[in-house]
Structures are given as C-alpha cells and as structure tokens.
C-alpha positions as a LaTeX table, in Angstrom:
\begin{tabular}{lrrr}
\hline
Residue & $x$ (\AA) & $y$ (\AA) & $z$ (\AA) \\
\hline
Met1 & $-15.22$ & 0.70 & 3.53 \\
Gly2 & $-11.64$ & 1.95 & 3.02 \\
Tyr3 & $-8.58$ & 1.58 & 0.77 \\
Arg4 & $-7.42$ & $-1.70$ & $-1.04$ \\
Ser5 & $-4.45$ & $-2.04$ & $-3.52$ \\
Gly6 & $-1.00$ & $-3.34$ & $-3.66$ \\
Gly7 & 1.73 & $-3.24$ & $-6.63$ \\
Met8 & 4.72 & $-1.43$ & $-7.74$ \\
Ile9 & 5.78 & 2.13 & $-8.22$ \\
Phe10 & 8.80 & 3.56 & $-10.40$ \\
Pro11 & 10.11 & 6.25 & $-12.38$ \\
Phe12 & 9.83 & 5.14 & $-16.45$ \\
Lys13 & 10.91 & 7.34 & $-19.48$ \\
Gly14 & 10.10 & 4.50 & $-22.02$ \\
Lys15 & 7.00 & 3.67 & $-24.18$ \\
Leu16 & 4.01 & 2.22 & $-22.87$ \\
Glu17 & 4.83 & $-1.12$ & $-25.17$ \\
Glu18 & 8.30 & $-1.37$ & $-23.26$ \\
Ile19 & 6.11 & $-1.69$ & $-20.00$ \\
Val20 & 4.02 & $-4.36$ & $-21.33$ \\
Asp21 & 7.07 & $-6.16$ & $-22.25$ \\
Leu22 & 8.63 & $-5.85$ & $-18.97$ \\
Ile23 & 5.34 & $-7.08$ & $-17.37$ \\
Asn24 & 5.04 & $-9.93$ & $-19.56$ \\
Asn25 & 8.77 & $-11.05$ & $-18.97$ \\
Trp26 & 7.98 & $-10.71$ & $-15.02$ \\
Thr27 & 4.93 & $-12.70$ & $-15.37$ \\
Glu28 & 6.05 & $-14.82$ & $-18.13$ \\
Lys29 & 2.48 & $-14.26$ & $-19.52$ \\
Asp30 & 1.31 & $-12.76$ & $-22.59$ \\
Phe31 & $-0.92$ & $-9.71$ & $-21.40$ \\
Glu32 & $-2.21$ & $-7.24$ & $-23.94$ \\
Ile33 & $-3.96$ & $-3.90$ & $-23.69$ \\
Leu34 & $-7.54$ & $-3.86$ & $-23.21$ \\
Glu35 & $-10.19$ & $-2.19$ & $-25.02$ \\
Pro36 & $-12.62$ & $-0.11$ & $-22.86$ \\
Asn37 & $-15.57$ & $-2.18$ & $-21.73$ \\
Phe38 & $-13.54$ & $-5.15$ & $-22.00$ \\
Lys39 & $-12.60$ & $-7.83$ & $-19.16$ \\
Ala40 & $-10.04$ & $-10.60$ & $-18.70$ \\
Asn41 & $-9.43$ & $-13.44$ & $-16.63$ \\
Glu42 & $-6.57$ & $-11.56$ & $-14.93$ \\
Ala43 & $-5.98$ & $-7.94$ & $-15.03$ \\
Ile44 & $-3.49$ & $-5.17$ & $-14.15$ \\
Glu45 & $-4.20$ & $-1.74$ & $-13.86$ \\
Leu46 & $-1.55$ & 0.84 & $-14.95$ \\
Glu47 & $-1.36$ & 4.47 & $-14.10$ \\
Phe48 & 0.71 & 7.15 & $-15.52$ \\
Ile49 & 1.31 & 10.05 & $-13.27$ \\
Lys50 & 3.30 & 13.33 & $-13.65$ \\
Asp51 & 7.10 & 13.22 & $-13.49$ \\
Asn52 & 7.28 & 9.86 & $-15.67$ \\
Leu53 & 6.00 & 7.90 & $-12.69$ \\
Val54 & 4.11 & 4.53 & $-13.29$ \\
Ile55 & 2.01 & 2.82 & $-10.68$ \\
Ile56 & 1.11 & $-1.00$ & $-11.25$ \\
His57 & $-2.09$ & $-1.94$ & $-9.25$ \\
Asn58 & $-1.62$ & $-5.59$ & $-8.86$ \\
His59 & $-1.00$ & $-7.37$ & $-5.52$ \\
Asn60 & 0.83 & $-10.30$ & $-7.27$ \\
Phe61 & 3.73 & $-7.84$ & $-7.72$ \\
Phe62 & 3.99 & $-6.99$ & $-4.05$ \\
Phe63 & 3.74 & $-10.57$ & $-2.69$ \\
Ser64 & 6.33 & $-11.87$ & $-5.18$ \\
Ala65 & 8.98 & $-9.09$ & $-4.09$ \\
Tyr66 & 7.91 & $-9.49$ & $-0.48$ \\
Gln67 & 8.71 & $-13.37$ & $-0.43$ \\
Asp68 & 11.79 & $-13.03$ & $-2.96$ \\
Lys69 & 13.89 & $-10.08$ & $-2.74$ \\
Asp70 & 16.79 & $-11.61$ & $-4.65$ \\
Leu71 & 14.55 & $-12.71$ & $-7.61$ \\
Trp72 & 13.48 & $-8.97$ & $-7.96$ \\
Asn73 & 17.27 & $-7.85$ & $-7.50$ \\
Glu74 & 17.99 & $-10.01$ & $-10.99$ \\
Arg75 & 14.75 & $-8.59$ & $-12.58$ \\
Leu76 & 15.10 & $-5.23$ & $-11.97$ \\
Lys77 & 18.98 & $-5.20$ & $-13.05$ \\
Lys78 & 18.06 & $-6.78$ & $-16.15$ \\
Ser79 & 14.97 & $-4.23$ & $-16.75$ \\
Ser80 & 17.70 & $-1.46$ & $-16.19$ \\
Leu81 & 15.18 & 0.08 & $-13.60$ \\
Asn82 & 18.40 & 1.57 & $-11.35$ \\
Asp83 & 16.69 & 4.26 & $-9.76$ \\
Trp84 & 14.25 & 3.19 & $-7.25$ \\
Val85 & 11.48 & 0.89 & $-7.01$ \\
Ile86 & 8.60 & 0.73 & $-4.53$ \\
Phe87 & 6.50 & $-2.19$ & $-3.84$ \\
Phe88 & 3.45 & $-1.52$ & $-1.73$ \\
Glu89 & 0.29 & $-3.07$ & $-0.34$ \\
Cys90 & $-2.25$ & $-1.34$ & 1.88 \\
Val91 & $-5.99$ & $-3.32$ & 2.68 \\
Asp92 & $-7.74$ & $-1.41$ & 5.16 \\
Ser93 & $-10.08$ & $-4.43$ & 5.73 \\
Ser94 & $-7.50$ & $-6.39$ & 7.30 \\
Asn95 & $-5.38$ & $-3.56$ & 8.61 \\
Ala96 & $-2.60$ & $-4.31$ & 6.53 \\
Ala97 & 0.27 & $-2.07$ & 5.34 \\
Ser98 & 3.65 & $-2.80$ & 3.80 \\
Tyr99 & 6.28 & $-1.47$ & 1.66 \\
Leu100 & 9.52 & $-2.40$ & 0.01 \\
Ile101 & 12.18 & 0.13 & $-1.16$ \\
Phe102 & 14.68 & $-0.80$ & $-4.03$ \\
Lys103 & 17.46 & 1.30 & $-4.48$ \\
Asn104 & 19.93 & 0.37 & $-7.46$ \\
Asn105 & 18.07 & $-2.88$ & $-7.55$ \\
Ile106 & 18.81 & $-3.72$ & $-3.71$ \\
Glu107 & 16.29 & $-3.72$ & $-1.05$ \\
Val108 & 17.28 & $-1.17$ & 1.49 \\
Arg109 & 14.07 & $-1.05$ & 3.31 \\
Arg110 & 11.12 & $-2.95$ & 4.42 \\
Val111 & 8.18 & $-2.18$ & 6.59 \\
Thr112 & 5.05 & $-4.29$ & 7.27 \\
Glu113 & 2.05 & $-4.57$ & 9.64 \\
Cys114 & $-0.99$ & $-6.33$ & 9.71 \\
Glu115 & $-3.61$ & $-7.87$ & 12.01 \\
Asp116 & $-1.62$ & $-10.87$ & 12.60 \\
Gln117 & 1.82 & $-9.41$ & 12.87 \\
Ala118 & 2.93 & $-6.38$ & 14.74 \\
Phe119 & 5.04 & $-3.62$ & 13.20 \\
Tyr120 & 8.39 & $-4.87$ & 11.86 \\
Gln121 & 10.94 & $-3.18$ & 9.87 \\
Asp122 & 14.27 & $-3.94$ & 8.40 \\
Gly123 & 17.16 & $-2.09$ & 6.68 \\
Glu124 & 18.28 & 1.78 & 7.02 \\
Pro125 & 15.52 & 3.92 & 8.52 \\
Gln126 & 14.57 & 6.43 & 5.46 \\
Asp127 & 14.69 & 10.28 & 6.61 \\
Phe128 & 10.87 & 10.42 & 5.86 \\
Glu129 & 10.30 & 7.79 & 8.63 \\
Lys130 & 11.92 & 9.20 & 11.43 \\
Glu131 & 9.31 & 11.45 & 12.95 \\
Trp132 & 7.05 & 8.81 & 13.27 \\
Leu133 & 9.57 & 6.08 & 14.20 \\
Asn134 & 10.34 & 8.49 & 16.96 \\
Ala135 & 6.46 & 9.12 & 17.99 \\
Ser136 & 5.21 & 9.06 & 21.68 \\
Ile137 & 3.16 & 5.86 & 22.37 \\
Gly138 & $-0.33$ & 6.32 & 24.41 \\
Tyr139 & $-2.80$ & 3.84 & 25.09 \\
Glu140 & $-6.73$ & 4.13 & 24.81 \\
His141 & $-8.36$ & 1.88 & 27.62 \\
Glu142 & $-12.16$ & 1.12 & 27.35 \\
Tyr143 & $-13.88$ & $-0.29$ & 30.46 \\
Gln144 & $-17.24$ & $-0.64$ & 31.69 \\
Glu145 & $-18.33$ & 1.20 & 34.84 \\
Gly146 & $-21.76$ & $-0.21$ & 36.09 \\
Asp147 & $-23.97$ & 0.04 & 32.91 \\
Glu148 & $-21.73$ & 2.69 & 31.04 \\
Trp149 & $-18.78$ & 2.20 & 28.83 \\
Lys150 & $-15.89$ & 4.50 & 29.30 \\
Glu151 & $-12.88$ & 5.48 & 27.74 \\
Glu152 & $-9.52$ & 6.67 & 29.35 \\
Ile153 & $-6.59$ & 7.81 & 27.18 \\
Ile154 & $-3.26$ & 7.10 & 28.72 \\
Thr155 & 0.03 & 8.86 & 27.66 \\
Asp156 & 2.14 & 8.27 & 30.95 \\
Pro157 & 5.59 & 6.83 & 29.37 \\
Lys158 & 6.08 & 4.39 & 32.33 \\
Phe159 & 2.56 & 2.76 & 31.72 \\
Ser160 & 3.05 & $-1.01$ & 30.66 \\
Leu161 & 0.82 & $-3.41$ & 29.61 \\
Asp162 & 2.56 & $-6.10$ & 31.95 \\
Asp163 & 0.84 & $-4.54$ & 34.70 \\
Ile164 & $-2.75$ & $-5.04$ & 33.25 \\
Glu165 & $-4.92$ & $-7.96$ & 33.25 \\
Glu166 & $-5.39$ & $-10.02$ & 30.14 \\
Trp167 & $-9.26$ & $-9.30$ & 29.76 \\
Glu168 & $-8.69$ & $-5.65$ & 29.89 \\
Asn169 & $-9.18$ & $-3.54$ & 26.58 \\
Tyr170 & $-6.21$ & $-1.49$ & 25.76 \\
Tyr171 & $-5.39$ & $-0.23$ & 22.12 \\
Lys172 & $-2.08$ & 1.17 & 21.48 \\
Phe173 & $-1.48$ & 4.24 & 19.41 \\
Tyr174 & 1.10 & 6.62 & 18.22 \\
Tyr175 & 1.30 & 10.35 & 18.33 \\
Val176 & 3.43 & 13.10 & 17.56 \\
Gly177 & 3.25 & 16.37 & 19.62 \\
Ser178 & $-0.05$ & 15.89 & 20.72 \\
Ile179 & $-2.86$ & 13.15 & 20.52 \\
Asp180 & $-4.54$ & 15.22 & 17.91 \\
Asn181 & $-1.74$ & 14.15 & 15.41 \\
Ser182 & $-2.21$ & 10.19 & 16.23 \\
Thr183 & $-2.27$ & 6.90 & 14.31 \\
Asn184 & $-2.88$ & 3.22 & 15.54 \\
His185 & $-1.43$ & 1.88 & 12.35 \\
Leu186 & 2.02 & 2.85 & 12.03 \\
Ala187 & 3.15 & 1.06 & 8.71 \\
Arg188 & $-0.08$ & 2.81 & 7.14 \\
Gln189 & 1.27 & 6.26 & 8.63 \\
Leu190 & 4.65 & 5.39 & 7.17 \\
Leu191 & 3.39 & 4.40 & 3.79 \\
Ser192 & 1.54 & 7.62 & 3.37 \\
Asp193 & 4.62 & 9.54 & 4.16 \\
Leu194 & 6.36 & 7.47 & 1.45 \\
Ser195 & 4.15 & 8.23 & $-1.10$ \\
Asn196 & 4.53 & 11.95 & $-0.36$ \\
Lys197 & 8.01 & 11.75 & $-0.48$ \\
Tyr198 & 8.26 & 9.68 & $-3.93$ \\
Leu199 & 5.08 & 10.84 & $-5.58$ \\
Gly200 & 4.22 & 14.24 & $-4.32$ \\
Phe201 & 0.91 & 13.20 & $-2.89$ \\
Asp202 & $-0.68$ & 10.64 & $-0.52$ \\
Leu203 & $-1.42$ & 7.50 & $-2.57$ \\
Ile204 & $-3.66$ & 5.89 & 0.07 \\
Asn205 & $-5.75$ & 9.21 & 1.01 \\
Asp206 & $-5.72$ & 11.32 & $-1.72$ \\
Phe207 & $-7.24$ & 11.57 & $-5.18$ \\
Tyr208 & $-4.64$ & 12.34 & $-7.50$ \\
Glu209 & $-4.33$ & 13.47 & $-11.15$ \\
Ile210 & $-3.71$ & 10.69 & $-13.55$ \\
Glu211 & $-2.15$ & 11.23 & $-16.92$ \\
Asn212 & $-3.29$ & 7.89 & $-18.52$ \\
Arg213 & $-4.71$ & 4.77 & $-17.47$ \\
Ile214 & $-4.20$ & 1.35 & $-19.05$ \\
Thr215 & $-5.78$ & $-2.07$ & $-18.15$ \\
Leu216 & $-3.82$ & $-5.18$ & $-19.07$ \\
Gly217 & $-5.61$ & $-8.32$ & $-19.48$ \\
Tyr218 & $-4.49$ & $-11.90$ & $-19.78$ \\
Gly219 & $-6.83$ & $-15.07$ & $-20.20$ \\
Glu220 & $-10.26$ & $-15.24$ & $-21.74$ \\
Ile221 & $-11.30$ & $-11.61$ & $-22.90$ \\
Ala222 & $-15.04$ & $-10.65$ & $-23.18$ \\
Glu223 & $-16.76$ & $-7.68$ & $-23.46$ \\
Lys224 & $-18.26$ & $-6.57$ & $-19.91$ \\
Gln225 & $-22.00$ & $-7.17$ & $-19.33$ \\
Leu226 & $-23.70$ & $-4.87$ & $-17.38$ \\
Thr227 & $-26.72$ & $-5.70$ & $-15.49$ \\
Pro228 & $-29.79$ & $-3.84$ & $-16.48$ \\
Asn229 & $-30.70$ & $-0.79$ & $-14.24$ \\
Thr230 & $-27.40$ & $-0.97$ & $-12.47$ \\
Gln231 & $-24.89$ & 1.89 & $-13.23$ \\
Glu232 & $-21.48$ & 0.80 & $-13.39$ \\
Lys233 & $-19.13$ & 2.09 & $-10.87$ \\
Ser234 & $-16.09$ & 4.52 & $-11.47$ \\
Phe235 & $-12.87$ & 3.11 & $-11.36$ \\
Phe236 & $-12.15$ & 5.29 & $-8.00$ \\
Gln237 & $-15.54$ & 3.85 & $-6.55$ \\
Lys238 & $-14.70$ & 0.24 & $-7.15$ \\
Phe239 & $-10.85$ & 0.63 & $-6.36$ \\
Leu240 & $-11.00$ & 3.08 & $-3.17$ \\
Phe241 & $-14.23$ & 2.31 & $-1.52$ \\
Trp242 & $-16.40$ & $-0.79$ & $-1.30$ \\
Lys243 & $-19.26$ & $-2.55$ & 0.98 \\
\hline
\end{tabular}
C-alpha cells in the first residue's frame, strides 16, 4: 500500500478548453473529456484546486520533462506558463520520489531518489528544502544475537559505513532535532514540503479539497462494465491506496 502518482502542477486562470488544447499540443494527440462511467485506452486526470491551481496526473509528463528539459523550456514558453511549473513523481512501491521546478520556463531545481539511485540534486537549493538538506544523519542497525534480532540506533556523527562488514544491515535515515522527526527517504520528504509550499497542503500524505475533476481520454472509448457484486472503488481508493 502507498501513494502512486506523477504529473505536473501549475497555476492557470484560463478555461478548461484551453487546458485540453495545451495537453493535445503537448501530446500531439486528440484527448477529449470523458463522460462519467466511460473509459479510454489512455487517460489523463485533471484536478482543479483552490487558487486557480491545476494538477495533471499522468506519469508521461514527468518522464518527458525529466528526460528533456529543453523541450519543455520551449513548450512552456509557447504555452505562456511563465510563473512556475512543477513536474513530480512519487511511487512508494519502488521508493521513488522526484520533482523538477521550472520558473520562467527554465528548470531551476531537480531532486530525485529511488531504490536504484541514491539521492540526487541539481540546481539552486530552495528555501523550503534547507531544513532537511541540513538534517543530521543516523543509522538503524539490525543484527542477530543468538536466536534474537535486535536493533541499534546510531547518531554518532563520526560513524562511517566504511568501518562495517558488507553483510551487516545498516539503514540510513535523516532527522531534524530528534529521531522522532525523521525520514529514510529524503526526496519524498522534500516533495511533501514542496507541495506544502506551492499548494498549501501535503499532496502525497493529505486528502485535499478538489473543486473540479475531469478525465480526458484518447483512443477507443467505451462504457465501464462493473463486475457483478463488486463495488467500484472511489478515485482516492484507486489512486492513493492499492494492494
């Protein structure tokens, strides 16, 4: 169970039709608004929240910007999205969290971390990041003593993993003030702080108020068929939690 989403966020005061046109220009496809209880081969979720903010839930936008920031420099310039745009991804099942911040059409900040890649950052650190970027580092040590497994917390700043054996289990974590305020995934923590800064709530940990939600579809469109005796899950159940 956990959170799984990716996409982009930006302020927008135009009409819904203008956002659909933007998406069709970016994807070079003809997405259309789906009626309730209809599905399509490809779908994009749009959420309109307070302060004229739009969240587009679709991982392809994040991957595209992650791989080609120059392409999105030009796309955003042509779209007149000149304030700020955030691309984000968070997939708890693979311990992945990343974000890109564009300001005035230029990428100014990049943070990423996943199971196969250690924490990486590029660009000017943002004010909201500084607390956790300056966090203390600790280690959780799990070891077996006889038939019993034990745990040791190490916060000695002089401790180094260079001094341990390869087979030993040490897990790195970050903490601010005390170990009660800690995280083992720095990029995910920073993504939470970023959403609080730009949206006013924690996108990946909080439920939030949505003024309007639209689904765009492309390809074959058909009416959803619910399995008998099976209740369809709500959007939040499908989107935030799964087994």
